[in-house]
PASEBA-1860 file (N, C-alpha, C; in nm, 3 decimals):
! residues 206
1> MDSAGQDI> 15.835/3.036/9.282/15.779/3.155/9.348/15.860/3.183/9.473 ~ 15.871/3.314/9.512/15.946/3.348/9.632/15.860/3.327/9.755 ~ 15.924/3.341/9.871/15.854/3.315/9.997/15.748/3.420/10.024 ~ 15.768/3.548/9.978/15.669/3.653/10.001/15.540/3.624/9.927 ~ 15.552/3.569/9.803/15.431/3.534/9.727/15.363/3.414/9.787 ~ 15.439/3.320/9.841/15.378/3.200/9.900/15.304/3.235/10.028 ~ 15.346/3.340/10.101/15.282/3.373/10.228/15.140/3.424/10.207 ~ 15.104/3.470/10.089/14.968/3.521/10.064/14.868/3.408/10.071
9> NLNSPNKG> 14.906/3.289/10.031/14.817/3.174/10.034/14.800/3.130/10.178 ~ 14.674/3.129/10.225/14.647/3.092/10.365/14.669/2.944/10.390 ~ 14.665/2.862/10.285/14.686/2.718/10.302/14.832/2.681/10.294 ~ 14.920/2.780/10.267/15.063/2.749/10.255/15.122/2.721/10.392 ~ 15.215/2.626/10.402/15.277/2.597/10.532/15.368/2.709/10.577 ~ 15.405/2.804/10.487/15.491/2.915/10.523/15.413/3.046/10.543 ~ 15.282/3.035/10.574/15.199/3.154/10.582/15.238/3.245/10.698 ~ 15.307/3.198/10.798/15.344/3.281/10.911/15.479/3.345/10.899
17> LLSDIITD> 15.554/3.317/10.791/15.689/3.370/10.777/15.689/3.521/10.759 ~ 15.590/3.573/10.680/15.587/3.716/10.652/15.560/3.796/10.777 ~ 15.467/3.750/10.859/15.436/3.821/10.983/15.554/3.817/11.078 ~ 15.628/3.705/11.075/15.745/3.697/11.163/15.852/3.795/11.119 ~ 15.866/3.809/10.988/15.967/3.901/10.936/15.932/4.044/10.972 ~ 15.800/4.080/10.958/15.755/4.216/10.989/15.769/4.244/11.137 ~ 15.743/4.144/11.220/15.751/4.163/11.365/15.895/4.183/11.409 ~ 15.988/4.121/11.339/16.128/4.131/11.378/16.190/4.263/11.341
25> VPVDTAVA> 16.124/4.342/11.256/16.181/4.471/11.215/16.167/4.568/11.330 ~ 16.277/4.627/11.376/16.267/4.722/11.488/16.200/4.852/11.445 ~ 16.113/4.907/11.534/16.039/5.030/11.505/16.073/5.131/11.613 ~ 16.114/5.249/11.571/16.145/5.358/11.663/16.016/5.437/11.688 ~ 15.957/5.421/11.806/15.828/5.487/11.837/15.843/5.638/11.843 ~ 15.955/5.687/11.886/15.975/5.833/11.894/15.975/5.895/11.756 ~ 16.037/5.827/11.662/16.039/5.878/11.525/15.901/5.870/11.461 ~ 15.824/5.763/11.491/15.690/5.748/11.433/15.594/5.853/11.486
33> AHTPAVEG> 15.605/5.887/11.614/15.512/5.984/11.672/15.550/6.127/11.639 ~ 15.673/6.145/11.598/15.721/6.280/11.572/15.691/6.318/11.428 ~ 15.613/6.422/11.410/15.579/6.470/11.276/15.688/6.563/11.228 ~ 15.700/6.575/11.099/15.803/6.664/11.046/15.781/6.808/11.091 ~ 15.886/6.879/11.116/15.876/7.018/11.160/15.821/7.105/11.049 ~ 15.745/7.208/11.089/15.691/7.302/10.992/15.807/7.378/10.930 ~ 15.794/7.400/10.802/15.902/7.469/10.732/15.922/7.609/10.789 ~ 16.040/7.646/10.820/16.072/7.777/10.877/16.088/7.775/11.026
41> LTEAEEEE> 16.058/7.660/11.093/16.072/7.650/11.238/16.189/7.557/11.270 ~ 16.263/7.597/11.370/16.369/7.507/11.418/16.310/7.404/11.511 ~ 16.385/7.304/11.542/16.336/7.198/11.630/16.308/7.253/11.770 ~ 16.387/7.345/11.816/16.365/7.404/11.949/16.237/7.486/11.952 ~ 16.213/7.563/11.846/16.089/7.642/11.839/15.966/7.552/11.833 ~ 15.979/7.444/11.758/15.867/7.349/11.749/15.836/7.287/11.884 ~ 15.939/7.249/11.957/15.918/7.190/12.088/15.854/7.291/12.183 ~ 15.895/7.415/12.173/15.837/7.519/12.259/15.689/7.541/12.229
49> LRAELAKV> 15.656/7.542/12.099/15.516/7.559/12.060/15.431/7.440/12.103 ~ 15.486/7.320/12.092/15.411/7.201/12.133/15.386/7.202/12.285 ~ 15.485/7.248/12.360/15.468/7.256/12.505/15.362/7.361/12.541 ~ 15.364/7.472/12.471/15.263/7.576/12.496/15.124/7.528/12.458 ~ 15.114/7.453/12.346/14.987/7.398/12.304/14.931/7.301/12.407 ~ 15.016/7.214/12.460/14.971/7.119/12.562/14.923/7.192/12.686 ~ 14.993/7.300/12.722/14.953/7.377/12.839/14.818/7.444/12.819 ~ 14.797/7.501/12.701/14.669/7.568/12.671/14.554/7.468/12.670
57> EEEIVTLR> 14.575/7.351/12.611/14.471/7.248/12.610/14.438/7.203/12.752 ~ 14.538/7.191/12.835/14.513/7.154/12.974/14.432/7.262/13.047 ~ 14.465/7.388/13.021/14.389/7.498/13.081/14.245/7.499/13.033 ~ 14.223/7.466/12.906/14.087/7.460/12.852/14.006/7.354/12.923 ~ 14.064/7.238/12.944/13.994/7.130/13.014/13.960/7.173/13.156 ~ 14.054/7.239/13.222/14.031/7.285/13.359/13.918/7.388/13.365 ~ 13.921/7.481/13.270/13.817/7.584/13.267/13.679/7.524/13.239 ~ 13.674/7.423/13.154/13.546/7.356/13.127/13.492/7.290/13.251
65> QVLAAKER> 13.579/7.227/13.328/13.536/7.163/13.452/13.487/7.267/13.553 ~ 13.560/7.379/13.563/13.517/7.486/13.654/13.384/7.543/13.610 ~ 13.366/7.564/13.478/13.241/7.619/13.425/13.125/7.525/13.453 ~ 13.144/7.395/13.435/13.038/7.298/13.463/12.999/7.302/13.610 ~ 13.099/7.312/13.699/13.070/7.319/13.842/12.993/7.448/13.876 ~ 13.032/7.560/13.815/12.964/7.687/13.838/12.819/7.681/13.788 ~ 12.797/7.618/13.674/12.661/7.607/13.620/12.573/7.522/13.710 ~ 12.629/7.413/13.765/12.551/7.332/13.858/12.516/7.412/13.984
73> HCGELKRK> 12.612/7.486/14.034/12.587/7.568/14.153/12.484/7.677/14.124 ~ 12.491/7.735/14.006/12.394/7.837/13.966/12.254/7.778/13.957 ~ 12.243/7.658/13.902/12.113/7.592/13.893/12.054/7.562/14.030 ~ 12.137/7.521/14.123/12.089/7.495/14.259/12.039/7.624/14.326 ~ 12.113/7.732/14.307/12.070/7.859/14.365/11.937/7.906/14.306 ~ 11.920/7.893/14.176/11.794/7.932/14.112/11.679/7.845/14.162 ~ 11.705/7.715/14.178/11.599/7.626/14.227/11.558/7.664/14.368 ~ 11.653/7.701/14.454/11.620/7.741/14.590/11.545/7.874/14.592
81> LGLSALDG> 11.576/7.963/14.500/11.508/8.092/14.492/11.373/8.084/14.420 ~ 11.343/7.970/14.361/11.216/7.955/14.289/11.215/8.015/14.152 ~ 11.332/8.039/14.097/11.340/8.096/13.962/11.325/7.985/13.859 ~ 11.239/8.009/13.759/11.216/7.910/13.655/11.312/7.928/13.540 ~ 11.307/7.835/13.449/11.392/7.844/13.330/11.352/7.962/13.242 ~ 11.221/7.998/13.246/11.175/8.111/13.166/11.236/8.241/13.216 ~ 11.249/8.255/13.347/11.312/8.376/13.402/11.458/8.385/13.357 ~ 11.524/8.270/13.359/11.663/8.269/13.313/11.675/8.304/13.166
89> LKQNLSKS> 11.579/8.254/13.088/11.580/8.286/12.945/11.558/8.434/12.921 ~ 11.463/8.495/12.995/11.440/8.638/12.981/11.565/8.718/13.019 ~ 11.628/8.675/13.127/11.749/8.745/13.170/11.860/8.734/13.066 ~ 11.873/8.615/13.009/11.976/8.595/12.906/11.947/8.679/12.782 ~ 11.818/8.683/12.743/11.781/8.763/12.626/11.806/8.911/12.651 ~ 11.772/8.957/12.772/11.795/9.097/12.805/11.944/9.131/12.802 ~ 12.023/9.042/12.857/12.167/9.064/12.857/12.223/9.061/12.715 ~ 12.171/8.967/12.634/12.219/8.957/12.496/12.184/9.083/12.418
97> WHDVQVST> 12.062/9.134/12.439/12.021/9.257/12.369/12.106/9.375/12.414 ~ 12.138/9.379/12.544/12.226/9.487/12.593/12.364/9.476/12.530 ~ 12.413/9.354/12.518/12.544/9.334/12.456/12.543/9.377/12.310 ~ 12.430/9.349/12.244/12.419/9.390/12.103/12.419/9.542/12.091 ~ 12.345/9.608/12.183/12.335/9.754/12.176/12.469/9.823/12.199 ~ 12.551/9.766/12.286/12.680/9.828/12.316/12.790/9.777/12.224 ~ 12.755/9.688/12.134/12.857/9.635/12.043/12.896/9.740/11.940 ~ 13.013/9.723/11.886/13.065/9.817/11.787/12.983/9.813/11.658
105> AYTKTSEK> 12.942/9.694/11.616/12.864/9.681/11.492/12.731/9.753/11.504 ~ 12.663/9.736/11.620/12.533/9.802/11.639/12.550/9.953/11.641 ~ 12.654/10.001/11.709/12.678/10.145/11.717/12.705/10.202/11.579 ~ 12.788/10.134/11.502/12.818/10.182/11.366/12.693/10.181/11.279 ~ 12.611/10.075/11.293/12.488/10.068/11.213/12.392/10.180/11.249 ~ 12.378/10.210/11.379/12.290/10.319/11.422/12.340/10.453/11.368 ~ 12.470/10.474/11.375/12.525/10.599/11.322/12.503/10.609/11.171 ~ 12.518/10.497/11.101/12.498/10.497/10.956/12.353/10.528/10.921
113> LGEWNEKV> 12.259/10.467/10.995/12.118/10.493/10.971/12.083/10.639/11.000 ~ 12.144/10.694/11.106/12.122/10.836/11.135/12.173/10.926/11.023 ~ 12.288/10.892/10.968/12.341/10.970/10.856/12.250/10.960/10.734 ~ 12.202/10.838/10.705/12.111/10.821/10.591/11.982/10.901/10.611 ~ 11.929/10.897/10.733/11.806/10.969/10.761/11.824/11.119/10.743 ~ 11.939/11.169/10.789/11.967/11.312/10.773/11.981/11.348/10.626 ~ 12.048/11.261/10.549/12.065/11.289/10.406/11.929/11.288/10.334 ~ 11.843/11.193/10.371/11.712/11.184/10.306/11.627/11.305/10.338
121> TQSDLYKK> 11.623/11.343/10.467/11.539/11.457/10.507/11.591/11.589/10.453 ~ 11.720/11.597/10.425/11.777/11.721/10.373/11.781/11.725/10.221 ~ 11.739/11.617/10.156/11.744/11.613/10.010/11.633/11.699/9.949 ~ 11.654/11.746/9.826/11.555/11.829/9.757/11.428/11.750/9.727 ~ 11.444/11.622/9.691/11.327/11.541/9.659/11.235/11.527/9.780 ~ 11.296/11.502/9.898/11.215/11.488/10.021/11.143/11.619/10.053 ~ 11.214/11.732/10.040/11.152/11.860/10.069/11.038/11.890/9.973 ~ 11.059/11.861/9.844/10.951/11.885/9.747/10.830/11.796/9.775
129> TQETLSQA> 10.856/11.670/9.810/10.745/11.580/9.841/10.669/11.628/9.964 ~ 10.742/11.673/10.067/10.678/11.723/10.188/10.595/11.848/10.158 ~ 10.649/11.940/10.076/10.574/12.059/10.039/10.448/12.025/9.961 ~ 10.460/11.928/9.869/10.345/11.887/9.789/10.235/11.829/9.877 ~ 10.275/11.743/9.972/10.176/11.685/10.062/10.112/11.791/10.152 ~ 10.192/11.887/10.195/10.138/11.994/10.278/10.037/12.079/10.199 ~ 10.071/12.113/10.074/9.979/12.190/9.992/9.851/12.112/9.964 ~ 9.865/11.982/9.939/9.746/11.900/9.914/9.656/11.897/10.037
137> GQKTSAAL> 9.717/11.887/10.156/9.636/11.889/10.279/9.565/12.021/10.298 ~ 9.634/12.131/10.271/9.571/12.263/10.284/9.456/12.279/10.186 ~ 9.476/12.233/10.062/9.368/12.243/9.962/9.248/12.159/10.002 ~ 9.274/12.040/10.055/9.164/11.954/10.098/9.087/12.018/10.213 ~ 9.159/12.076/10.310/9.092/12.142/10.422/9.009/12.261/10.373 ~ 9.065/12.337/10.280/8.991/12.452/10.226/8.865/12.407/10.152 ~ 8.878/12.299/10.075/8.762/12.249/10.001/8.652/12.202/10.096 ~ 8.691/12.132/10.201/8.592/12.085/10.298/8.527/12.202/10.371
145> STMGSAIS> 8.606/12.304/10.404/8.549/12.421/10.470/8.450/12.493/10.380 ~ 8.486/12.508/10.252/8.396/12.573/10.156/8.267/12.493/10.139 ~ 8.279/12.360/10.134/8.161/12.276/10.120/8.070/12.290/10.241 ~ 8.131/12.293/10.361/8.049/12.308/10.482/7.978/12.442/10.485 ~ 8.047/12.548/10.444/7.983/12.681/10.440/7.869/12.684/10.341 ~ 7.888/12.620/10.226/7.782/12.619/10.124/7.660/12.542/10.174 ~ 7.683/12.431/10.242/7.570/12.352/10.294/7.495/12.432/10.401 ~ 7.570/12.499/10.491/7.505/12.579/10.595/7.424/12.693/10.535
153> RKLGDMRN> 7.481/12.758/10.433/7.409/12.869/10.368/7.284/12.817/10.297 ~ 7.293/12.701/10.236/7.177/12.644/10.167/7.066/12.611/10.264 ~ 7.104/12.554/10.378/7.002/12.523/10.479/6.937/12.650/10.533 ~ 7.019/12.756/10.551/6.962/12.884/10.596/6.864/12.941/10.495 ~ 6.898/12.932/10.368/6.807/12.980/10.264/6.677/12.899/10.264 ~ 6.687/12.770/10.285/6.567/12.686/10.287/6.477/12.724/10.404 ~ 6.536/12.751/10.520/6.454/12.786/10.637/6.388/12.922/10.620 ~ 6.453/13.010/10.546/6.395/13.143/10.523/6.297/13.145/10.407
161> SATFKSFE> 6.282/13.037/10.335/6.192/13.035/10.220/6.046/13.031/10.267 ~ 5.957/13.077/10.179/5.814/13.081/10.212/5.757/12.942/10.231 ~ 5.803/12.847/10.150/5.751/12.710/10.160/5.785/12.650/10.295 ~ 5.908/12.670/10.341/5.948/12.613/10.470/5.871/12.679/10.585 ~ 5.854/12.813/10.575/5.781/12.883/10.681/5.636/12.837/10.687 ~ 5.573/12.818/10.568/5.435/12.771/10.565/5.424/12.632/10.627 ~ 5.518/12.547/10.593/5.519/12.412/10.650/5.541/12.417/10.801 ~ 5.628/12.507/10.847/5.655/12.520/10.990/5.533/12.572/11.063
169> DRVGTIKS> 5.461/12.666/11.003/5.340/12.719/11.065/5.234/12.611/11.078 ~ 5.220/12.529/10.976/5.121/12.421/10.982/5.155/12.321/11.092 ~ 5.281/12.287/11.099/5.322/12.194/11.204/5.297/12.253/11.341 ~ 5.323/12.385/11.358/5.299/12.450/11.486/5.152/12.453/11.521 ~ 5.066/12.477/11.421/4.921/12.480/11.445/4.870/12.343/11.488 ~ 4.911/12.241/11.418/4.868/12.105/11.454/4.915/12.068/11.594 ~ 5.036/12.106/11.625/5.092/12.074/11.756/5.015/12.145/11.867 ~ 4.980/12.273/11.844/4.907/12.348/11.947/4.767/12.290/11.967
177> KVVGGREN> 4.703/12.246/11.858/4.570/12.185/11.872/4.576/12.055/11.950 ~ 4.677/11.973/11.920/4.689/11.844/11.990/4.717/11.866/12.138 ~ 4.808/11.956/12.169/4.843/11.984/12.309/4.725/12.045/12.382 ~ 4.655/12.140/12.319/4.539/12.204/12.383/4.427/12.106/12.407 ~ 4.403/12.015/12.313/4.297/11.916/12.331/4.328/11.821/12.444 ~ 4.451/11.783/12.460/4.488/11.693/12.568/4.476/11.761/12.703 ~ 4.510/11.891/12.708/4.496/11.963/12.835/4.351/11.976/12.876 ~ 4.258/11.989/12.780/4.115/11.999/12.811/4.051/11.865/12.835
185> GSDNFPSP> 4.124/11.756/12.812/4.071/11.622/12.837/3.980/11.572/12.729 ~ 3.969/11.637/12.618/3.880/11.594/12.512/3.953/11.535/12.395 ~ 4.084/11.534/12.403/4.166/11.483/12.294/4.135/11.550/12.163 ~ 4.081/11.677/12.174/4.057/11.759/12.055/3.950/11.700/11.964 ~ 3.858/11.616/12.021/3.747/11.563/11.941/3.632/11.663/11.947 ~ 3.566/11.686/11.842/3.453/11.783/11.843/3.338/11.731/11.927 ~ 3.271/11.823/11.999/3.157/11.786/12.083/3.032/11.772/11.998 ~ 2.933/11.707/12.050/2.808/11.695/11.972/2.747/11.828/11.936
193> AESGDKPL> 2.759/11.930/12.027/2.702/12.061/11.995/2.776/12.126/11.882 ~ 2.913/12.108/11.880/2.992/12.168/11.775/2.968/12.099/11.642 ~ 2.935/11.971/11.648/2.914/11.898/11.523/2.779/11.928/11.462 ~ 2.688/11.996/11.540/2.559/12.032/11.484/2.458/11.922/11.489 ~ 2.487/11.811/11.556/2.390/11.702/11.566/2.285/11.736/11.670 ~ 2.164/11.706/11.642/2.053/11.731/11.734/2.028/11.606/11.815 ~ 1.986/11.624/11.942/1.956/11.505/12.023/1.833/11.433/11.970 ~ 1.832/11.301/11.987/1.721/11.224/11.940/1.598/11.243/12.029
201> PDRTPF> 1.476/11.250/11.972/1.353/11.268/12.055/1.328/11.146/12.139 ~ 1.274/11.173/12.260/1.241/11.063/12.350/1.120/10.991/12.297 ~ 1.123/10.864/12.296/1.010/10.783/12.253/0.953/10.708/12.371 ~ 0.825/10.738/12.400/0.760/10.671/12.512/0.696/10.543/12.463 ~ 0.708/10.442/12.541/0.647/10.315/12.496/0.496/10.324/12.500 ~ 0.433/10.250/12.419/0.287/10.245/12.418/0.238/10.161/12.532
END
């Protein structure tokens, strides 16, 4: 067996030879860290892009640090002013809704809905439906008016009928008797003289 196969056995006395051989091989760190250039780019262009990328990443880190500092300062100012998190949330929602309203997508959607609404209201089907509903409303109003007139006329005929007048006269007579009796203090009860009763004879004791 060769020395490479013997090095796999941990109990072999030559187990460290393979690691020594690998360690002795020189490694170029610059070549290992350098990735192959993108096809179509020269080495100079690649280096320029990498430098620009490093600069942008550094700016991003700086901006994040500045943003964190600004947020802390903003929180301190709100705490001193007595503003709660709910007030901040309302303000953020209001600002977000304003941003949505002024956005291009919202504007285009509103314009599209306006166009659809105009097309629907100007269509023949919409006009026919509106006319049908209007006619139905007019017919319903006319029917209710006719019904009310018929009921009023019927009640007038009933009041002018002989039966109703006779009933009304009786009610008026009873009412006048009750009122007259109360005014005289007799409650309209017949007196003994009117009832025809004779007074009882006096009986003297023996």
